[in-house]
C-alpha positions as CSV (number, residue, x, y, z in Angstrom):
1,M,17.3,42.1,27.8
2,E,17.3,45.9,28.1
3,W,17.4,48.4,31.1
4,R,14.0,49.7,30.2
5,D,12.6,46.3,31.0
6,Y,13.2,46.9,34.7
7,S,11.8,49.5,37.3
8,L,14.0,51.9,39.1
9,L,13.5,50.0,42.4
10,E,14.3,46.8,40.8
11,I,17.8,48.3,39.5
12,A,18.5,50.0,42.9
13,A,17.8,46.7,44.7
14,A,20.2,44.7,42.4
15,C,23.0,47.5,42.6
16,L,22.7,47.5,46.3
17,A,23.2,43.8,46.5
18,G,26.2,44.0,44.4
19,A,27.6,46.9,46.3
20,A,27.3,45.1,49.5
21,I,29.2,42.3,48.1
22,F,32.0,44.6,46.9
23,A,32.2,46.4,50.3
24,A,32.6,43.1,52.1
25,T,35.3,42.0,49.7
26,L,37.3,45.2,50.3
27,Y,36.9,44.9,54.0
28,F,38.3,41.5,54.3
29,G,40.8,42.1,51.8
30,S,42.1,45.0,54.0
31,L,42.6,42.7,57.0
32,P,46.4,42.3,56.4
33,G,46.9,46.1,57.1
34,L,45.0,46.0,60.6
35,P,47.3,46.4,63.8
36,W,47.6,42.9,64.6
37,E,51.2,42.6,63.8
38,G,53.3,41.0,66.8
39,K,50.3,39.9,68.5
40,P,50.1,36.2,69.9
41,L,47.4,35.3,67.3
42,T,49.1,37.1,64.2
43,G,50.1,33.8,62.4
44,F,46.3,32.6,62.8
45,L,45.1,35.7,61.5
46,H,47.3,35.9,58.5
47,F,46.1,32.5,57.6
48,V,42.6,33.6,57.8
49,V,43.3,36.7,55.6
50,D,45.1,34.7,53.2
51,V,42.0,32.5,52.7
52,I,39.7,35.5,52.3
53,G,41.9,37.2,50.0
54,G,42.2,34.0,47.8
55,V,38.5,34.1,47.1
56,T,38.4,37.8,46.6
57,A,38.4,37.5,43.0
58,A,35.4,34.9,43.2
59,A,33.4,37.4,45.3
60,L,34.0,40.1,42.8
61,V,32.6,37.8,39.9
62,I,29.7,36.8,42.1
63,G,28.9,40.4,42.8
64,A,28.7,41.0,39.1
65,I,26.5,38.2,38.3
66,L,24.0,38.1,41.2
67,P,22.6,41.5,40.2
68,A,22.0,40.3,36.6
69,A,20.4,37.1,38.0
70,L,18.4,38.8,40.4
71,L,17.2,41.2,37.7
72,N,16.3,38.5,35.3
73,Q,14.0,36.8,38.0
74,L,12.2,40.0,38.8
75,R,11.5,40.6,35.1
76,K,10.0,36.9,34.6
77,R,7.9,37.5,37.6
78,R,6.6,40.8,36.2
79,M,5.8,39.6,32.6
80,A,3.9,36.5,34.1
81,R,1.8,38.9,36.2
82,E,1.2,41.1,32.9
83,A,0.3,38.1,30.9
84,K,-2.3,36.9,33.4
85,A,-3.8,40.3,33.6
86,A,-4.1,40.5,29.9
87,D,-5.9,37.0,29.8
88,D,-8.2,38.2,32.4
89,A,-9.0,41.2,30.4
90,V,-9.6,39.3,27.2
91,E,-12.0,36.8,29.1
92,A,-14.0,39.9,30.7
93,E,-14.4,41.5,27.2
94,M,-15.5,38.1,25.7
95,A,-18.2,37.6,28.4
96,A,-19.5,41.1,27.9
97,A,-19.6,41.0,24.2
98,P,-22.7,40.1,22.1
99,P,-23.0,36.7,20.3
100,R,-20.6,36.5,17.5
101,R,-21.8,36.8,13.9
102,R,-21.0,34.4,11.2
103,A,-17.4,35.0,10.1
104,F,-18.4,34.4,6.4
105,A,-21.0,37.2,6.3
106,M,-19.5,39.9,3.9
107,P,-21.3,42.7,2.2
108,V,-21.8,42.2,-1.5
109,E,-20.2,44.7,-3.9
110,G,-21.9,48.1,-3.7
111,T,-23.2,47.9,-0.1
112,T,-21.5,50.0,2.8
113,A,-22.5,47.6,5.6
114,G,-19.7,47.8,8.1
115,E,-18.9,45.4,10.9
116,D,-20.4,47.7,13.6
117,E,-23.7,47.7,11.8
118,L,-23.7,43.8,11.1
119,Q,-23.2,43.4,14.9
120,K,-26.1,45.7,15.8
121,A,-28.6,43.7,13.6
122,Q,-31.2,42.2,15.6
123,T,-32.7,39.6,13.0
124,K,-31.3,37.6,10.0
125,G,-33.5,39.7,7.8
126,E,-31.7,43.0,9.0
127,I,-28.4,41.4,8.2
128,A,-29.6,40.1,4.7
129,I,-30.6,43.9,3.9
130,L,-27.1,45.0,5.0
131,L,-25.5,42.4,2.7
132,G,-27.6,43.4,-0.3
133,A,-31.1,42.0,-0.1
134,Q,-34.1,43.7,-1.4
135,E,-36.6,44.9,1.2
136,G,-39.7,42.7,1.1
137,S,-37.8,39.8,-0.1
138,P,-38.0,36.4,1.9
139,E,-34.3,37.0,3.0
140,A,-35.3,40.3,4.2
141,E,-38.4,39.2,6.1
142,D,-36.4,36.5,8.0
143,A,-37.4,37.3,11.6
144,R,-35.1,34.8,13.3
145,P,-32.6,36.2,15.8
146,A,-29.4,37.2,14.3
147,D,-27.1,35.5,16.8
148,T,-28.4,32.0,15.7
149,D,-26.5,30.1,13.0
150,D,-28.8,27.7,11.1
151,Y,-26.0,25.2,10.4
152,A,-28.4,22.5,9.2
153,A,-29.5,24.9,6.4
154,L,-26.0,26.0,5.7
155,L,-24.9,22.5,5.3
156,T,-28.0,21.6,2.9
157,G,-27.1,24.5,0.7
158,I,-23.4,23.4,0.3
159,V,-24.7,19.8,-0.6
160,E,-27.2,21.2,-2.9
161,A,-24.7,23.5,-4.7
162,N,-22.3,20.7,-5.3
163,A,-24.6,17.9,-5.9
164,P,-24.6,16.2,-9.6
165,P,-27.6,17.1,-11.7
166,P,-30.5,14.7,-11.1
167,P,-30.6,11.6,-13.2
168,H,-31.9,11.8,-16.8
169,D,-35.7,11.7,-16.8
170,G,-36.8,8.5,-18.5
171,P,-34.7,6.0,-20.4
172,L,-31.2,7.5,-21.8
173,P,-30.7,8.3,-25.4
174,S,-29.6,5.2,-27.5
175,D,-26.3,6.6,-28.2
176,I,-25.6,7.2,-24.5
177,S,-26.9,3.8,-23.3
178,T,-25.1,1.9,-26.1
179,A,-21.7,3.9,-25.7
180,R,-21.7,3.2,-21.8
181,A,-22.4,-0.5,-22.3
182,H,-19.4,-1.1,-24.6
183,A,-15.8,0.1,-24.2
184,I,-13.1,0.2,-26.9
185,V,-9.9,-0.7,-25.0
186,L,-6.4,0.1,-26.5
187,R,-4.6,-3.1,-26.6
188,E,-0.9,-2.6,-27.3
189,L,0.8,-4.7,-30.2
190,Y,3.9,-5.7,-28.3
191,P,6.8,-6.2,-29.1
192,P,6.4,-3.1,-31.4
193,K,7.2,-3.8,-35.1
194,P,8.0,-1.2,-38.0
195,G,4.9,-0.3,-40.2
196,A,2.2,-1.6,-37.5
197,G,-0.3,0.8,-38.8
198,L,-1.8,4.1,-38.1
199,S,-2.9,3.4,-34.3
200,F,-0.1,4.2,-32.0
201,Y,0.9,6.2,-29.0
202,G,3.7,8.8,-29.2
203,G,6.8,9.2,-31.6
204,L,6.0,11.2,-34.7
205,P,2.4,11.6,-36.1
206,V,1.8,10.3,-39.5
207,A,-0.4,12.8,-41.7
208,F,-0.3,14.6,-45.1
209,E,2.6,16.4,-45.8
210,G,2.3,20.0,-44.5
211,F,0.0,18.9,-41.5
212,P,0.0,22.1,-39.1
213,W,1.4,21.0,-35.6
214,P,-1.5,22.1,-33.1
215,R,-0.5,24.9,-30.7
216,G,-2.3,26.0,-27.4
217,A,-4.1,29.2,-26.8
218,D,-0.8,30.8,-25.5
219,G,1.1,29.8,-28.8
220,R,3.1,26.9,-27.4
221,P,3.2,23.7,-29.5
222,L,1.3,20.8,-27.8
223,H,2.8,17.4,-27.5
224,F,1.8,14.4,-29.6
225,M,0.2,11.7,-27.5
226,M,-1.5,9.2,-29.9
227,Q,-3.5,8.5,-33.1
228,W,-6.0,6.2,-34.4
229,D,-6.6,4.6,-37.7
230,C,-10.4,5.4,-38.1
231,T,-10.9,2.4,-40.3
232,D,-10.1,0.1,-37.3
233,L,-12.3,2.3,-34.9
234,A,-15.3,2.1,-37.4
235,A,-15.0,-1.7,-37.6
236,I,-15.7,-2.2,-33.9
237,D,-17.7,1.1,-33.0
238,P,-21.0,0.1,-31.5
239,T,-22.6,3.6,-31.8
240,G,-21.6,4.2,-35.5
241,L,-20.6,7.8,-34.7
242,F,-16.8,7.6,-35.3
243,P,-15.3,8.7,-38.7
244,K,-15.0,5.9,-41.2
245,S,-11.8,6.7,-42.6
246,G,-8.7,8.8,-42.1
247,A,-7.1,9.3,-38.6
248,L,-7.9,10.8,-35.4
249,Y,-5.2,12.8,-33.4
250,F,-4.8,13.6,-29.8
251,F,-2.3,16.5,-28.6
252,L,-1.8,17.5,-25.2
253,D,-0.4,20.5,-23.0
254,F,1.5,18.6,-20.0
255,R,1.0,21.6,-17.6
256,W,-1.3,20.2,-15.0
257,G,-4.7,21.6,-14.8
258,K,-4.8,23.0,-18.4
259,D,-8.3,21.8,-19.0
260,D,-8.2,23.7,-22.4
261,G,-4.7,22.4,-23.1
262,F,-5.5,19.6,-25.6
263,R,-6.6,19.1,-29.3
264,F,-8.5,16.2,-31.1
265,L,-8.1,16.6,-34.7
266,H,-9.7,14.5,-37.6
267,V,-8.0,14.1,-40.8
268,P,-10.1,12.3,-43.7
269,G,-8.2,9.5,-45.4
270,P,-6.9,7.5,-47.1
271,G,-3.4,8.0,-46.1
272,D,-1.4,5.9,-48.5
273,D,1.0,8.8,-49.1
274,W,1.2,10.3,-45.7
275,V,4.5,11.0,-44.0
276,Q,5.9,11.4,-40.6
277,I,5.4,15.1,-39.3
278,H,8.3,16.5,-37.4
279,P,7.7,18.7,-34.4
280,P,8.5,22.5,-34.4
281,G,11.7,23.6,-33.0
282,D,10.2,25.3,-30.0
283,L,8.4,22.1,-28.6
284,G,9.3,21.9,-25.1
285,P,10.3,18.8,-23.2
286,V,7.6,16.1,-22.4
287,H,5.9,16.5,-19.2
288,E,7.4,20.1,-18.9
289,D,9.2,20.8,-15.6
290,Q,8.5,17.3,-14.3
291,G,9.9,15.4,-17.4
292,A,13.4,15.1,-15.8
293,W,11.9,13.5,-12.7
294,Q,9.6,11.2,-14.6
295,M,11.3,10.0,-17.9
296,A,13.4,6.9,-18.2
297,G,17.1,7.9,-18.7
298,C,16.7,11.3,-17.2
299,T,17.5,12.7,-13.6
300,A,16.6,16.2,-12.2
301,K,19.6,15.9,-10.0
302,V,22.0,17.6,-12.5
303,D,22.6,21.1,-13.7
304,D,20.2,22.1,-16.3
305,P,18.2,18.9,-16.4
306,D,15.7,19.6,-19.1
307,R,18.6,19.4,-21.7
308,F,18.3,15.6,-21.8
309,V,14.5,15.2,-21.6
310,P,13.2,14.0,-24.7
311,R,10.6,16.1,-26.7
312,L,8.7,13.0,-28.1
313,M,6.8,10.3,-26.2
314,P,7.8,6.8,-26.5
315,H,6.4,5.1,-29.7
316,F,4.2,2.0,-29.1
317,P,1.4,0.8,-31.6
318,F,-2.1,-0.7,-30.3
319,A,-5.2,-2.1,-31.7
320,P,-8.6,-1.2,-30.6
321,V,-10.7,-4.0,-29.1
322,L,-14.3,-4.0,-28.0
323,V,-15.3,-5.1,-24.6
324,D,-18.7,-5.6,-23.3
325,F,-19.1,-3.8,-19.8
326,P,-20.7,-5.8,-17.1
327,A,-23.9,-4.0,-16.2
328,P,-24.2,-3.0,-12.5
329,Q,-26.7,-5.2,-10.5
330,S,-29.2,-2.5,-10.0
331,D,-32.9,-2.1,-10.5
332,D,-32.7,1.5,-11.3
333,P,-32.6,2.1,-15.0
334,Q,-31.5,5.6,-14.2
335,E,-28.4,4.8,-12.2
336,R,-25.4,6.2,-13.4
337,W,-22.6,3.8,-14.6
338,F,-18.9,4.3,-13.8
339,W,-15.9,2.1,-14.4
340,G,-15.4,-0.9,-12.3
341,G,-16.6,-4.4,-12.2
342,G,-14.4,-6.6,-10.2
343,E,-13.5,-9.9,-11.2
344,E,-15.9,-10.1,-14.1
345,L,-14.7,-7.0,-15.7
346,A,-11.0,-8.2,-15.1
347,E,-11.6,-11.5,-16.8
348,R,-13.1,-9.7,-19.9
349,L,-10.2,-7.5,-20.1
350,L,-7.8,-10.5,-19.9
351,A,-9.7,-12.1,-22.7
352,A,-9.1,-8.9,-24.6
353,Q,-5.6,-8.9,-24.0
354,D,-5.1,-12.8,-25.0
355,S,-7.2,-12.3,-28.0
356,L,-4.3,-11.0,-30.2
357,G,-1.9,-13.7,-28.9
358,D,-0.7,-15.7,-25.8
359,P,0.9,-13.8,-23.0
360,L,4.8,-13.4,-23.4
361,W,5.6,-13.5,-19.7
362,T,4.1,-14.8,-16.5
363,H,4.1,-12.7,-13.4
364,R,5.9,-14.6,-10.6
365,P,5.4,-12.8,-7.3
366,D,7.7,-15.0,-5.4
367,E,10.7,-14.6,-8.0
368,K,14.0,-14.2,-6.1
369,L,16.6,-11.5,-7.0
370,S,19.1,-13.0,-9.7
371,P,22.8,-12.9,-8.8
372,F,24.5,-9.7,-9.6
373,D,25.5,-10.7,-13.1
374,R,25.5,-8.9,-16.4
375,P,22.0,-9.2,-17.6
376,F,23.0,-10.1,-21.2
377,E,26.2,-9.9,-23.1
378,A,25.7,-6.6,-24.9
379,F,24.3,-4.7,-22.0
380,P,24.4,-1.6,-21.9
381,H,23.6,-2.1,-25.6
382,D,22.9,1.6,-26.6
383,F,23.4,5.1,-25.3
384,G,19.7,5.2,-23.8
385,A,20.7,2.2,-21.6
386,I,23.8,4.1,-20.3
387,R,21.8,7.1,-19.5
388,V,19.2,4.8,-17.7
389,L,22.2,3.3,-15.5
390,A,23.8,6.9,-15.0
391,A,20.6,8.2,-14.0
392,K,19.7,5.6,-11.7
393,A,23.2,5.8,-10.0
394,I,22.7,9.7,-9.5
395,D,19.5,9.2,-7.9
396,E,20.4,6.6,-5.7
397,L,23.8,8.4,-4.6
398,T,21.9,11.6,-4.0
399,S,19.4,9.8,-1.5
400,F,20.1,9.4,2.1
401,R,18.7,5.8,1.8
402,L,21.8,4.3,0.3
403,A,24.3,5.7,3.0
404,R,22.0,4.2,5.5
405,R,21.6,0.8,4.0
406,P,22.8,-1.9,6.2
407,G,25.9,-3.4,4.7
408,T,26.9,-0.4,2.4
409,L,30.7,-0.3,2.3
410,S,30.6,-1.7,5.8
411,D,34.6,-2.2,5.7
412,L,35.1,1.7,5.4
413,T,34.9,4.2,8.1
414,E,32.2,7.1,7.7
415,E,34.6,9.5,6.2
416,Q,35.9,6.8,3.8
417,K,32.3,5.9,2.9
418,A,31.3,9.5,2.2
419,A,34.5,10.0,0.1
420,R,33.7,6.8,-1.9
421,L,30.2,7.8,-2.6
422,S,31.1,11.3,-3.6
423,E,33.6,10.0,-6.0
424,W,31.0,7.6,-7.5
425,L,28.5,10.4,-7.8
426,E,31.0,12.7,-9.9
427,Q,31.6,9.7,-12.1
428,A,27.9,9.1,-12.7
429,K,27.4,12.5,-13.6
430,E,30.3,12.6,-16.0
431,L,28.9,9.3,-17.7
432,Y,25.2,10.8,-17.7
433,E,26.6,14.0,-19.3
434,F,28.7,11.8,-22.0
435,A,25.7,9.6,-22.9
436,G,23.3,12.6,-23.1
437,H,25.3,14.2,-25.8
438,Q,25.0,10.8,-27.9
439,C,22.0,9.6,-29.8
440,S,20.1,7.5,-27.3
441,T,19.2,5.2,-30.0
442,G,22.8,4.7,-31.3
443,R,24.5,1.3,-30.7
444,V,27.4,1.2,-28.2
445,D,30.7,-0.2,-29.1
446,P,31.3,-3.6,-27.4
447,D,34.6,-2.2,-25.6
448,L,32.7,0.7,-24.2
449,S,29.9,-1.4,-23.1
450,L,32.1,-3.5,-21.2
451,Q,33.9,-0.6,-19.6
452,V,30.5,0.8,-18.4
453,W,29.4,-2.8,-17.1
454,Q,32.8,-3.0,-15.2
455,W,32.0,0.3,-13.7
456,V,28.4,-0.9,-12.7
457,E,30.2,-3.8,-10.9
458,Q,32.2,-1.5,-8.8
459,L,29.1,0.1,-7.6
460,E,27.4,-3.0,-6.7
461,P,25.9,-1.3,-3.4
462,V,24.2,1.2,-5.9
463,F,22.6,-1.3,-8.2
464,R,22.3,-4.5,-6.3
465,L,18.4,-4.0,-5.4
466,N,17.6,-2.5,-8.6
467,L,19.5,-4.1,-11.6
468,R,16.6,-6.0,-12.8
469,D,14.3,-2.9,-12.9
470,T,16.9,-0.9,-14.4
471,T,17.5,-3.2,-17.1
472,L,13.8,-3.5,-18.0
473,A,13.7,0.4,-18.0
474,S,16.6,0.4,-20.5
475,V,14.8,-2.3,-22.6
476,N,11.6,-0.3,-22.6
477,L,13.5,2.8,-23.6
478,S,15.0,1.0,-26.5
479,L,12.0,-0.3,-27.8
480,G,10.0,2.8,-27.4
481,N,12.7,4.9,-29.2
482,G,13.1,2.5,-32.0
483,S,16.8,1.8,-31.1
484,V,19.1,0.2,-33.6
485,A,20.5,-1.9,-31.0
486,V,17.1,-3.7,-30.2
487,E,18.5,-6.8,-32.0
488,A,21.1,-7.1,-29.3
489,I,18.4,-7.7,-26.5
490,P,17.6,-11.3,-25.8
491,R,14.0,-12.4,-26.3
492,E,13.7,-13.2,-22.6
493,W,14.2,-9.6,-21.6
494,I,11.6,-8.4,-24.1
495,D,9.2,-10.8,-23.0
496,R,9.7,-9.7,-19.4
497,N,9.1,-6.2,-20.2
498,S,5.7,-7.0,-21.7
499,L,3.7,-7.0,-18.4
500,G,4.1,-3.2,-18.4
501,H,2.1,-3.0,-21.8
502,A,-0.5,-5.5,-21.1
503,I,-4.2,-4.2,-20.1
504,A,-4.5,-7.4,-17.9
505,H,-2.4,-10.5,-17.0
506,A,-3.1,-13.5,-14.8
507,Y,-0.9,-15.3,-12.4
508,D,-0.7,-17.8,-9.6
509,R,-0.1,-16.7,-6.0
510,L,-0.2,-18.6,-2.6
511,E,-3.5,-18.0,-0.7
512,Y,-3.3,-15.0,1.8
513,P,-3.6,-15.4,5.7
514,D,-7.0,-15.7,7.2
515,W,-6.8,-12.8,9.7
516,S,-10.2,-13.8,11.2
517,I,-8.7,-16.5,13.1
518,P,-6.5,-16.5,16.3
519,D,-2.8,-16.5,15.7
520,A,-3.4,-15.9,11.9
521,A,0.3,-15.3,11.2
522,K,1.7,-18.2,13.1
523,V,-1.0,-20.8,11.5
524,Y,-0.2,-19.1,8.1
525,E,3.6,-19.7,8.5
526,E,3.1,-23.3,9.8
527,R,0.8,-24.3,6.7
528,K,3.2,-22.6,4.4
529,A,6.1,-24.7,5.8
530,A,4.1,-27.8,5.5
531,G,3.1,-27.2,2.0
532,E,-0.5,-26.7,2.7
533,L,-1.4,-23.3,1.1
534,A,-3.5,-23.3,-1.7
535,I,-2.6,-21.7,-5.1
536,V,-4.9,-19.0,-6.1
537,R,-5.4,-17.5,-9.7
538,Q,-5.2,-13.8,-9.6
539,V,-5.9,-11.3,-12.5
540,F,-4.4,-7.9,-12.6
541,A,-6.2,-5.4,-14.5
542,P,-5.8,-1.7,-13.8
543,D,-8.0,0.8,-15.7
544,P,-6.9,0.6,-19.2
545,P,-6.8,3.3,-21.8
546,R,-10.1,3.4,-23.4
547,M,-12.7,5.0,-25.5
548,L,-16.5,4.7,-24.8
549,G,-17.6,2.7,-21.7
550,P,-18.3,4.3,-18.4
551,A,-15.9,7.0,-17.0
552,S,-13.9,6.3,-13.9
553,Y,-15.4,8.2,-10.8
554,V,-12.9,10.5,-9.5
555,Q,-12.8,13.9,-7.5
556,G,-13.8,15.8,-10.7
557,Y,-17.3,16.6,-12.0
558,V,-17.6,13.9,-14.8
559,E,-21.0,12.9,-13.2
560,D,-22.3,16.2,-14.5
561,L,-21.6,15.0,-18.2
562,V,-22.3,11.3,-18.4
563,D,-26.1,11.7,-19.0
564,D,-25.6,13.6,-22.3
565,H,-22.0,13.0,-23.3
566,I,-19.9,9.8,-24.2
567,L,-16.5,9.0,-23.3
568,L,-14.1,9.9,-26.0
569,L,-11.0,9.1,-24.2
570,E,-9.7,8.2,-20.7
571,L,-5.9,7.9,-19.8
572,S,-4.3,7.2,-16.4
573,S,-0.8,6.8,-15.6
574,R,1.1,4.0,-17.4
575,D,4.9,4.1,-16.9
576,A,5.7,1.9,-19.8
577,L,4.0,4.5,-22.1
578,G,5.7,7.5,-20.5
579,H,2.2,8.5,-19.1
580,H,3.0,9.9,-15.8
581,F,-0.1,11.6,-14.2
582,G,0.4,10.7,-10.7
583,E,-3.1,9.8,-9.3
584,G,-4.5,11.9,-11.9
585,V,-7.0,10.8,-14.6
586,L,-7.5,12.5,-18.0
587,Q,-11.3,12.4,-19.4
588,Y,-12.4,13.6,-22.4
589,L,-16.1,13.5,-23.1
590,I,-18.4,14.7,-26.3
591,R,-21.9,14.9,-27.0
592,P,-23.0,12.2,-29.7
593,A,-24.2,14.8,-32.2
594,D,-21.0,16.7,-32.0
595,L,-18.9,13.4,-32.6
596,A,-21.2,12.6,-35.6
597,A,-20.6,16.1,-37.0
598,R,-17.0,15.8,-36.1
599,K,-17.0,18.9,-34.0
600,F,-14.0,17.9,-31.9
601,G,-13.6,21.5,-30.7
602,E,-16.6,20.8,-28.5
603,V,-14.8,18.1,-26.5
604,K,-14.8,18.6,-22.6
605,A,-11.9,17.9,-20.5
606,V,-12.2,16.6,-16.7
607,I,-8.7,16.7,-15.2
608,S,-8.9,15.1,-11.9
609,A,-7.0,13.1,-9.5
610,Y,-8.1,10.2,-6.7
């Protein structure tokens, strides 16, 4: 608030009011000096004067506050009047203005059309000329009034500009139609065993000695994702286009949106004398700046979190399996196919999963949490497992959910609870730092393992709800890293972990409520209590890693390519493999002629998300 916000009249009025109060105060405060001494009413007058004198200080304060309050009220009224006047002026200006032109009408480079000229144009043709159209062209001859916007034509243009190309005229080439009708899914060989072959995810690539590690356009080394034994591929390839020998490699730049950040390489075989190829020293962490958030045994909630993020992806072998894709029920032979087929496709994927052996574990939706006991005698069995425990504790202790969870340290005051959680957090960070400086695949001494478990028991509020999943994460990390302590993991836990590596699995569940009937929830609970609910078989089959077959339909432009390209590879997120792409899908397509000629530099990438 400043004096210049008020007029001289307002300031004078406020000062006059204050002066009047001050003068009255002085007048009454001087009553004891009046010539009333010795008069009959002197005692009464003194009483009155004392009362008035007692409130003199309060009157002085009021005399100071009232002017300020009066000035503030006057200021608010004046501002309201000015705002209303401004609004009236804007409305009057808008009422008198000519119809508004399209906001996106901008001159092309090299023209000198200004806003005034565009506003003065009378027809759309005149606007087109100002924006660079040639005189005599159809755009320049458009005689429609300039102040009409043809939104229907605008929307039509947008749709046409973004529409996929028209379907292939006539039957698709045989290579394309054969490829889309058959998918090669990558079925993992679980549990992993040493020497499983040349088809595997992650770890170290196997190639001839001196194999040059691929780098991106900016010179940064790419991460090794997977390789295929071409002999295995050729044995089931319905197109006959894949190499018949050697190995095919896939390297990736994890920086999201790098459409050119990948390499497919083919090395002719045989590879009897091939060796593991170690990465260059400047290879960065997997998933780049997201690795600490994504990878098992890592956390981003410590100083310099990239120090402990691995440079290699988990190693898990696989075998390619051919799956016939169920053709869409359509009479249009030119209809484009995309991945998805409901129950029929799920059953075919389940058959592919079971073709290499019986399922190791059956999913149990109603399985209860086990008591808070040590999962198995040697747990934590290696330093990777200790890192998983410490990282989970850090993530939980830095989240607001734990402190607010009912029953958490309920016997402590809020201050005591905060102190205890802070103490646990510091312990978890010390343990994480310690384990991070050890080899993650190294076996943990039994005494140290027991000490760490006793610490976990003290942190039961932290691990109570996630101990089973944390144990599975540590088991998976040990298997993917080739830990020397795998032999200490009971077979039950290895089998439990198999569900994350299956392309499909079946399980039984109770039927769902029939929400179309009245009181559906009540009826359902009554039938459940009476044991009347039916057991329903369910097949869970997320989109598998695959080659050939139809591509998934996402928000990219893959539909622009499917008529003349075949799907070389599609990957989506799979936590067990360390494939953390969120809702993203990585699709790589190649023309049949380029695949036959081994021109893997012609592969096109579609990086998109649902």
